[in-house]
C-alpha positions in Angstrom: 19.4 4.3 36.7 22.8 2.5 36.6 21.5 -0.8 37.9 18.5 -1.2 35.6 18.6 -2.5 32.0 15.3 -1.7 30.4 13.8 -3.7 27.6 13.2 -0.4 25.7 14.3 3.2 26.0 12.0 5.6 24.3 13.4 9.0 23.3 10.6 11.4 23.0 7.1 11.5 24.5 5.0 12.6 21.5 2.2 10.4 20.0 4.7 7.9 18.7 6.8 7.7 21.9 3.8 7.7 24.3 2.0 5.0 22.2 5.0 2.7 21.9 5.7 3.0 25.7 2.1 2.3 26.6 1.9 -0.8 24.4 5.3 -2.3 25.5 4.5 -1.6 29.1 1.1 -3.2 28.8 2.7 -6.3 27.2 4.9 -6.7 30.3 8.1 -5.0 29.0 10.1 -2.6 31.1 10.1 0.8 29.4 11.5 4.3 30.2 10.6 7.4 28.2 13.1 10.2 28.1 11.0 13.3 27.5 11.9 16.9 28.3 8.9 19.1 29.1 8.6 22.2 26.9 6.5 25.4 26.8 7.0 25.8 23.1 3.7 26.2 21.1 2.5 23.4 18.9 0.4 23.2 15.8 -3.2 22.3 16.1 -4.2 19.2 14.1 -7.3 17.8 12.6 -7.7 14.1 13.4 -10.3 12.5 11.0 -13.0 10.2 12.3 -11.0 7.2 11.2 -8.6 8.0 14.0 -11.2 6.7 16.4 -10.8 3.1 15.2 -7.0 3.3 15.5 -7.2 4.8 19.0 -9.6 2.1 20.0 -7.3 -0.6 18.7 -4.4 0.9 20.7 -6.4 1.2 23.9 -6.3 5.0 24.0 -9.7 6.1 23.0 -11.2 6.3 26.5 -8.4 8.7 27.6 -8.7 10.8 24.5 -12.5 11.0 24.7 -12.2 12.0 28.4 -10.1 15.0 27.4 -13.1 16.5 25.6 -11.3 17.8 22.5 -13.2 19.9 20.1 -15.0 17.6 17.6 -13.9 17.4 13.9 -17.1 17.2 11.9 -15.5 17.7 8.5 -13.7 20.3 6.3 -14.3 23.2 4.1 -12.0 23.4 1.1 -11.2 26.3 -1.3 -8.6 24.4 -3.3 -7.3 25.2 -6.8 -10.3 27.6 -7.4 -12.8 24.9 -6.5 -15.0 24.9 -3.3 -16.1 21.8 -1.5 -17.5 20.8 1.9 -17.1 17.4 3.4 -18.9 16.3 6.6 -18.6 13.2 8.7 -21.3 11.2 10.5 -19.0 10.3 13.3 -16.8 13.2 14.6 -13.1 13.0 14.8 -11.0 15.4 16.9 -9.5 18.9 16.6 -6.6 18.9 19.0 -3.8 21.1 20.4 -0.8 18.9 20.0 0.8 19.8 23.4 -2.4 18.8 25.2 -3.0 15.7 23.1 0.5 14.5 23.7 0.1 15.0 27.5 -3.1 12.8 27.4 -1.2 10.0 25.7 1.8 10.3 28.1 -0.6 10.0 31.1 -2.1 6.9 29.5 1.4 5.4 29.1 2.1 6.1 32.8 -1.1 4.2 33.7 0.2 1.2 31.7 3.4 1.1 33.7 5.9 3.1 31.6 8.5 5.1 33.5 9.4 8.7 32.5 12.5 10.9 32.9 12.1 14.6 32.5 15.2 15.1 30.5 16.5 15.6 26.9 18.6 12.9 25.3 22.1 14.1 24.5 24.1 11.0 23.5 23.3 7.4 22.5 25.9 4.6 22.6 24.5 1.7 20.6 26.5 -0.9 22.5 24.8 -3.9 23.9 22.9 -2.9 26.0 22.6 0.6 24.6 23.5 3.6 26.8 21.5 6.8 26.6 22.8 9.9 28.3 20.4 12.8 29.0 20.3 16.1 30.8 17.3 17.5 32.8 16.4 19.8 35.6 18.2 17.6 38.1 21.4 17.4 36.0 22.8 14.5 34.0 21.2 11.1 34.0 21.8 7.9 32.0 20.1 4.6 31.5 20.7 1.3 29.6 18.3 -0.7 27.5 18.2 -3.6 25.1 16.5 -1.5 22.4 16.2 2.3 21.7 13.2 3.8 20.0 13.9 7.2 18.5 10.6 8.9 18.8 12.1 12.4 19.0 10.4 13.7 15.9 12.1 16.3 13.7 14.9 16.5 16.3 16.0 13.0 15.3 18.4 12.2 18.0 19.4 9.0 16.2 17.9 9.7 12.8 20.4 12.5 12.2 23.3 10.1 12.3 23.2 9.6 8.6 19.9 7.7 8.6 17.7 10.6 7.5 17.5 12.2 4.1 15.7 15.3 2.8 15.6 15.0 -1.0 12.3 16.8 -1.8 14.0 19.8 -3.4 11.9 22.2 -1.4 11.4 23.3 2.2 8.2 24.4 3.9 7.7 26.8 6.8 4.5 26.8 8.9 3.7 30.2 10.4 0.8 30.2 12.9 -1.2 32.2 15.4 -4.3 31.6 17.5 -7.5 33.7 17.2 -10.7 34.5 19.1 -13.2 34.1 16.3 -16.6 35.4 17.5 -17.8 36.0 13.9 -16.7 32.7 12.4 -19.6 31.2 10.5 -21.6 29.0 12.9 -21.9 26.1 10.5 -18.1 25.8 10.3 -17.2 25.9 13.9 -16.4 22.2 14.0 -14.8 22.2 10.5 -11.2 22.5 9.3 -10.8 25.1 6.5 -8.2 24.6 3.9 -7.3 27.1 1.1 -4.7 27.3 -1.7 -3.4 30.4 -3.4 -0.7 31.2 -6.0 2.4 30.5 -3.9 1.2 28.8 -0.7 -1.7 27.5 1.2 -3.4 28.1 4.6 -5.5 26.1 7.0 -7.6 26.9 10.0 -8.3 24.4 12.8 -10.9 25.1 15.6 -9.9 24.4 19.1 -13.3 25.4 20.5 -16.4 27.0 19.0 -14.8 30.4 19.3 -11.0 29.8 19.2 -9.0 28.7 16.1 -5.4 28.3 15.0 -4.7 29.6 11.5 -1.5 28.6 9.8 0.1 29.6 6.5 2.5 27.3 4.7 5.4 29.0 2.8 8.3 28.0 0.7 11.2 28.5 3.1 13.7 28.7 0.2 11.9 31.6 -1.4 11.2 33.7 1.7 13.7 35.8 3.7 12.5 35.3 7.2 13.6 37.0 10.4 11.8 36.6 13.7 11.0 40.3 13.8 9.3 40.0 10.4 6.9 37.2 11.3 3.9 39.4 12.2 4.2 41.3 8.9 4.8 38.1 6.9 1.9 36.3 8.5 -0.5 39.2 7.8 0.6 39.4 4.1 0.1 35.7 3.6 -3.4 35.8 5.2 -4.3 38.5 2.7 -3.6 36.0 -0.1 -5.8 33.4 1.6 -8.9 35.5 0.8 -11.5 33.0 2.2 -9.8 32.4 5.6 -8.9 36.1 5.8 -12.5 37.1 5.2 -13.6 34.8 8.0 -11.1 36.4 10.4 -12.5 39.8 10.0 -13.5 41.2 13.4 -11.5 38.4 15.1 -8.7 39.0 17.7 -5.3 37.4 17.5 -4.2 35.8 20.7 -0.5 36.0 21.5 2.4 36.3 19.0 2.9 34.7 15.7 5.3 31.8 15.7 6.9 29.5 13.1 8.2 26.0 12.7 9.8 23.8 10.0 7.3 21.7 8.2 9.6 20.3 5.5 9.1 16.7 4.4 11.9 14.0 4.8 12.3 10.3 5.1 15.1 7.9 6.1 17.5 5.5 4.4 16.6 2.8 6.9 14.4 2.8 10.0 16.2 0.0 11.9 19.8 0.3 12.8 21.2 -2.4 15.1 19.3 -2.1 18.4 17.7 1.2 17.4 14.4 2.0 15.6 13.2 5.2 14.1 9.6 5.7 14.8 6.9 8.2 13.7 8.3 11.6 12.7 11.8 10.6 13.6 11.6 8.2 10.5 9.7 10.5 8.2 7.6 13.6 8.0 4.6 13.9 5.6 2.8 16.9 4.2 0.5 18.6 6.7 -2.1 18.7 3.9 -2.8 15.0 4.6 -3.9 15.5 8.2 -2.2 12.2 8.7 0.8 13.0 10.8 -0.7 11.8 14.1 -2.3 8.6 12.6 1.0 7.8 10.9 2.8 8.2 14.3 0.4 6.0 16.1 0.6 3.3 13.4 4.4 3.5 13.4 4.5 3.1 17.1 2.4 0.0 17.0 4.6 -1.6 14.3 7.7 -0.7 16.2 6.3 -2.1 19.5 5.5 -5.4 17.8 8.9 -5.5 16.3 10.7 -4.9 19.6 8.4 -7.3 21.4 9.3 -9.9 18.8 13.0 -9.3 19.0 13.0 -9.5 22.8 11.2 -12.9 22.6 12.9 -14.5 19.6 16.4 -13.5 18.8 16.2 -15.6 15.6 13.5 -13.1 14.2 15.6 -9.9 14.7 16.5 -9.7 11.0 13.1 -10.5 9.7 11.4 -8.1 12.1 13.7 -5.2 11.5 13.3 -5.5 7.7 9.6 -5.6 8.2 9.7 -2.3 10.2 11.9 -0.7 7.6 9.6 -1.7 4.7 6.6 -0.5 6.5 8.0 2.9 7.2 9.0 3.4 3.5 5.6 2.2 2.4 3.7 4.6 4.5 5.8 7.6 3.5 5.3 6.7 -0.2 1.6 6.4 0.2 1.2 9.8 1.8 3.6 11.5 -0.7 1.7 10.2 -3.7 -1.7 11.1 -2.1 -0.5 14.7 -1.4 0.9 15.0 -4.9 -2.6 14.6 -6.4 -3.7 17.8 -4.7 -0.5 19.6 -5.5 -1.0 18.8 -9.2 -4.4 20.3 -9.1 -3.0 23.5 -7.7 -0.1 23.5 -10.1 -2.5 23.2 -13.0 -4.3 26.4 -11.8 -1.5 28.5 -10.5 1.6 27.3 -12.4 3.9 28.5 -9.6 7.1 26.7 -8.6 5.7 26.3 -5.1 3.2 23.8 -6.5 5.2 22.2 -9.3 8.1 21.3 -7.0 5.8 19.6 -4.6 3.8 17.8 -7.3 6.9 16.5 -8.9 8.4 15.2 -5.7 5.3 13.3 -4.7 5.0 11.7 -8.1 8.7 10.6 -8.0 8.6 8.8 -4.7 9.2 5.1 -5.2 6.1 2.8 -5.3 5.1 1.0 -2.1 6.8 -2.1 -1.1 3.4 -3.7 -0.7 0.2 -2.9 -2.6 -1.7 -0.2 -0.7 -5.4 0.7 -1.1 -4.2 3.9 -2.7 -2.2 2.0 -5.3 -4.9 -0.5 -6.1 -7.6 2.0 -6.6 -5.5 4.0 -9.1 -4.1 1.0 -11.0 -5.8 1.2 -14.4 -5.3 -2.5 -15.1 -6.8 -3.5 -11.8 -9.8 -1.3 -12.5 -10.4 -2.9 -15.9 -10.2 -6.4 -14.4 -12.4 -5.3 -11.5 -15.1 -4.2 -13.9 -14.8 -7.4 -16.0 -15.2 -9.6 -12.9 -17.9 -7.5 -11.4 -20.1 -7.6 -14.5 -19.4 -11.3 -15.4 -22.3 -13.7 -14.5 -19.7 -16.4 -14.1 -15.9 -16.5 -13.4 -13.5 -19.2 -14.5 -10.1 -18.8 -13.0 -7.0 -21.0 -12.5 -3.6 -20.5 -10.9 -1.2 -18.6 -13.2 1.6 -20.4 -14.9 4.3 -18.7 -12.8 2.5 -18.7 -9.4 5.0 -19.2 -6.6 4.5 -19.2 -2.8 7.1 -18.2 -0.2 7.3 -17.0 3.4 6.0 -13.5 4.1 6.5 -11.5 7.3 3.2 -10.4 8.8 2.0 -9.2 12.3 -0.1 -11.6 14.3 -1.2 -10.3 17.7 2.0 -8.9 19.2 4.6 -10.6 17.1 6.1 -10.6 13.6 5.7 -14.1 12.2 6.4 -15.9 8.9 3.3 -17.1 7.0 2.7 -18.2 3.5 2.7 -15.5 0.9 2.6 -15.0 -2.9 5.5 -14.0 -5.0 4.1 -11.1 -7.1 6.2 -9.4 -9.9 7.0 -5.8 -9.0 7.1 -6.3 -5.2 10.3 -6.9 -3.3 8.9 -9.4 -0.9 6.2 -12.1 -1.0 2.7 -10.8 -0.2 0.1 -12.4 2.1 -2.5 -9.6 2.0 -3.8 -7.0 -0.5 -7.0 -5.0 0.0 -7.3 -6.7 3.4 -7.7 -10.1 1.7 -5.7 -13.2 2.3 -4.1 -13.8 -1.1 -2.9 -17.5 -0.7 -6.4 -18.5 0.4 -8.1 -16.5 -2.3 -5.9 -18.2 -4.9 -7.0 -21.7 -3.7 -10.6 -20.8 -3.5 -11.1 -18.9 -6.8 -10.8 -22.0 -9.1 -13.4 -23.8 -7.0 -16.1 -21.1 -7.4 -18.0 -20.1 -10.5 -19.4 -16.7 -9.4 -18.5 -13.9 -7.0 -21.3 -14.6 -4.4 -20.1 -18.2 -4.0 -16.5 -17.1 -3.8 -17.4 -14.5 -1.1 -19.3 -17.2 0.8 -16.5 -19.7 0.6 -13.9 -17.1 1.7 -16.0 -16.2 4.8 -16.4 -19.8 5.7 -12.7 -20.6 5.4 -11.0 -17.3 6.4 -13.1 -14.5 7.8 -16.0 -12.1 6.9 -15.1 -9.9 4.0 -16.3 -6.8 2.2 -17.3 -8.1 -1.3 -15.7 -5.0 -2.9 -12.3 -5.7 -1.2 -12.5 -9.3 -2.2 -13.1 -8.3 -5.8 -10.1 -5.8 -5.7 -7.9 -8.5 -4.3 -9.0 -10.9 -7.0 -8.5 -8.3 -9.7 -4.9 -7.6 -8.4 -4.0 -11.3 -8.6 -5.4 -11.6 -12.1 -3.6 -8.4 -13.2 -0.3 -9.7 -11.9 -0.6 -13.1 -13.3 -1.1 -15.1 -10.1 -4.5 -16.1 -11.4 -5.6 -16.3 -15.0 -8.8 -16.6 -16.9 -9.7 -20.0 -18.4 
């Protein structure tokens, strides 16, 4: 396409690439996706019911629902010698990634994105950028103002010194599909997860009678050859006694296959006119079942950033830093969340497989903004929360060192600067925590004498609010000294 300069070139047509292309095209930007079709197998994934809200926000839910993926009604866990069952009122999805990705690519085409069946080979980050690719029809190249690396683990741009793998361990996923006529009827829409001494396994249903079962191994402690995969897979399933017992009488479909499932992140997710998006920027533990949600959210942020940069050159620096912080924050949240489960297993098994993973997750730097995960586990926030919750009256005033400054936030389709609060321990001013507008809460709190009146005032001035989230936001401000008791 020598005569066309696209607003954005997207490398990779997985969930991140397809979503970014669909959003930018729907917003009137010219987009081309470079995606090479592949027959390689893909892992099945469990998308929790919360994914429905995100898909609805992104305009994809009708396309996904029309594909009639097998419902995800919860999970069965045999973790660290404890059993648990969790069910959901509203079903999520159990998906085959290759089919799920095709649905999202078709949606992107409907929004106006162009596609090239090719594999990106070289990227010249000049202005405009030049991407050279090779496909069934030979060499092809195109130019664009921005390049979004959505190539996942391949990391066409990410591997240029932007990616780092410092976890100290590597994980290999070994999988196969099964016809499971004898699987317990009550679990045919449930994911099953199981830990054992030196690994873990999970089983995802793709239909009432078909499942993919995967074992997760330490790649550094296992000598693996392709010819040994069948034997290795069978040996690991024997360790996963609960999943192995459920597979009795089942028939394996096709060969066993393996893929790298090691975690990594990046030094920075924005480099000149290029962005790392989704798995190209970071890969989180499969245990979280959050890979697809993370990719979709990353694509939305990246699309807003590109749309902002295309419309306002003065915001390029602010928008790029916003994307970079957001990617680091999400990786840190998932790492620390997974570490809690790894610690549980480490306490039971005491094997290096678990201790290495628990130690890495605990060592990941804290988030650049306060996440719900951080706030719920902050002991000081919990103490203040209980004090405010139980108090018949509240008497609060601005803290002695309270300072306001501009904070970068997303409004509609753009990154904008709005008033934020300078909070010790965070690298940039904050506008929101626990979904609450912090500057407005600081102004309202001294005017109110109890939580019901504060909630009413907040809803009148800002927006409807969950009282618990309002109380968490208030507790955070008091704990960090932005508000103080009088």
